[in-house]
C-alpha positions in Angstrom: 0.0 0.0 0.0 1.4 3.4 -1.0 1.5 5.9 1.9 3.8 8.6 0.6 4.7 10.4 -2.6 8.0 12.2 -2.9 8.7 14.7 -5.7 11.9 16.1 -7.1 11.7 19.9 -7.7 13.4 21.0 -10.9 11.8 19.5 -14.0 9.1 17.7 -11.9 7.1 20.3 -9.9 8.6 23.4 -11.5 10.2 24.0 -14.9 13.3 25.5 -13.1 16.0 23.4 -14.7 16.6 26.1 -17.4 16.7 28.8 -14.7 19.5 27.1 -12.8 21.4 26.4 -16.1 21.0 30.1 -17.1 22.0 31.4 -13.7 25.1 29.2 -13.4 26.3 30.0 -16.8 25.9 33.7 -16.1 28.0 33.4 -13.0 30.6 31.3 -14.8 30.7 33.8 -17.6 32.0 36.4 -15.2 35.3 34.4 -15.3 35.2 33.2 -18.9 33.8 29.8 -18.4 30.6 28.1 -19.6 28.7 24.8 -19.6 27.6 23.8 -23.1 24.1 22.5 -23.7 25.4 19.0 -24.7 27.5 18.7 -21.5 24.7 20.0 -19.4 22.3 17.3 -20.7 24.9 14.5 -20.6 26.9 15.3 -17.5 25.7 18.1 -15.2 21.9 18.1 -15.2 20.5 17.1 -11.8 23.8 17.6 -9.9 24.1 20.2 -7.2 26.2 23.3 -7.9 29.1 22.0 -5.8 29.4 18.9 -7.8 29.1 20.8 -11.1 32.0 23.1 -10.1 34.2 20.1 -9.1 33.7 18.6 -12.5 34.4 21.9 -14.2 37.7 22.1 -12.2 38.6 18.6 -13.4 37.5 19.1 -17.0 38.0 22.8 -17.7 40.6 23.8 -15.1 38.2 26.1 -13.3 40.2 27.4 -10.3 38.9 26.0 -7.0 39.4 29.5 -5.5 36.5 30.7 -7.6 34.0 28.1 -6.4 32.5 30.2 -3.6 32.1 33.4 -5.5 30.5 31.6 -8.4 28.1 29.8 -6.0 27.3 33.2 -4.4 26.7 34.9 -7.8 24.7 31.9 -9.1 22.4 32.1 -6.1 21.9 35.9 -6.7 21.1 35.3 -10.4 18.8 32.4 -9.6 16.8 34.5 -7.1 16.5 37.2 -9.8 15.2 34.7 -12.4 12.8 33.1 -9.9 11.4 36.5 -9.0 10.8 37.3 -12.6 9.5 33.9 -13.9 8.1 31.8 -11.0 4.3 32.0 -10.8 1.6 29.8 -9.2 0.8 26.7 -11.2 -2.8 25.9 -10.7 -2.5 22.4 -12.3 0.1 21.5 -9.6 -2.0 23.0 -6.9 -5.0 20.9 -8.0 -2.9 17.8 -8.2 -1.3 18.2 -4.8 -4.6 19.0 -3.2 -6.1 15.8 -4.6 -3.2 13.7 -3.3 -3.3 15.3 0.1 -7.1 14.7 0.3 -6.4 11.0 -0.5 -4.3 10.8 2.6 -0.8 10.5 1.1 2.2 12.0 2.9 4.0 14.4 0.5 7.6 15.5 0.4 9.9 17.4 -1.9 13.6 16.4 -2.2 16.0 18.4 -4.3 19.7 18.6 -5.1 19.2 22.4 -4.9 19.8 24.2 -1.6 17.0 24.3 0.9 16.7 28.1 0.6 16.3 27.9 -3.2 13.8 25.0 -2.9 11.6 26.9 -0.4 11.8 30.1 -2.4 10.5 28.4 -5.5 7.8 26.4 -3.7 6.5 29.5 -1.9 6.4 31.6 -5.0 4.6 28.7 -6.7 2.2 28.7 -3.7 2.5 24.9 -3.2 4.9 24.8 -0.2 2.1 24.2 2.3 1.2 20.8 0.7 4.4 19.1 1.8 5.1 17.3 5.1 8.8 17.4 4.4 11.0 19.6 2.2 14.7 18.7 2.0 17.5 20.4 0.1 21.1 19.2 -0.6 22.7 21.3 2.1 21.2 19.4 5.0 24.0 16.9 5.5 23.0 14.2 3.0 25.0 12.9 0.1 23.5 14.4 -3.1 21.8 12.3 -5.7 22.7 9.9 -7.3 23.3 8.7 -3.7 19.9 7.5 -2.2 20.6 9.2 1.2 18.2 12.1 0.8 15.4 9.7 0.1 16.3 7.3 2.9 16.3 10.2 5.3 12.8 11.3 4.0 11.4 7.8 4.5 12.5 8.0 8.1 11.0 11.5 8.6 7.7 10.4 7.1 7.8 7.1 9.0 7.2 5.0 5.9 9.0 2.1 4.3 10.6 2.3 0.8 8.0 -0.1 -0.6 5.3 2.2 0.7 6.7 5.2 -1.3 6.6 6.4 -4.8 9.2 8.9 -6.1 8.7 11.2 -9.1 11.9 12.0 -10.9 13.0 13.3 -14.3 16.8 13.5 -14.4 19.1 10.4 -14.6 20.8 11.1 -11.3 17.5 11.5 -9.5 16.1 8.4 -11.0 19.2 6.4 -10.0 19.0 7.7 -6.5 15.3 6.9 -6.2 15.8 3.4 -7.5 18.7 2.8 -5.1 16.5 3.8 -2.2 14.2 0.9 -2.8 11.1 3.1 -3.5 8.9 2.7 -6.5 9.9 5.2 -9.2 7.8 7.0 -11.8 10.2 8.6 -14.3 8.8 11.6 -16.2 10.0 13.5 -19.2 9.4 16.9 -17.5 7.1 18.9 -15.3 4.4 18.9 -18.0 3.9 15.2 -17.3 3.2 15.7 -13.6 -0.5 16.3 -13.4 -3.6 14.6 -11.9 -3.6 12.4 -15.0 -0.3 10.8 -14.1 -1.7 9.6 -10.8 -5.0 8.5 -12.3 -3.0 6.3 -14.7 -1.2 4.7 -11.9 -4.4 4.2 -9.9 -3.3 6.5 -7.1 -6.3 8.8 -7.3 
């Protein structure tokens, strides 16, 4: 019996993947670096900024001494983009309300920082639906490690087999599968509607 449903954020609840890509490249561009679209799709998508910068240091020689200022500027640019583009999504509100009324425990687990996750969820007006909201800066190994999901199972007091995880990116899907939960892989946030849960007999 399914008792809990856990959502990734970027590309699942919100179409924010492009916002993070744009903000990081803007910050990197201050120092003459960039992540190409192909590399983003094949290597970086779904990883936290810390991991992306480590890979860039290995692959492109990005000085480690720039990591902190790039992270700070990326956060600033992300906040600006979220303020400009993030709006309430009534389809997501309707979906989450139905799931909540069916008695499911709901959580959001992201490789983004908790501050950024909360900012986006609040501006989307869906933060109040979740029993747990966890970011990548709360002491857990980032996806593709399953740690963030294992911690959420404990917080929700559910077993992996009682949980469904909704993910879109390869690293997130890998983490969710490794956690032992059932996984629904989606192409993007447009797939995540009431219809998805009706198709899986969850509503």
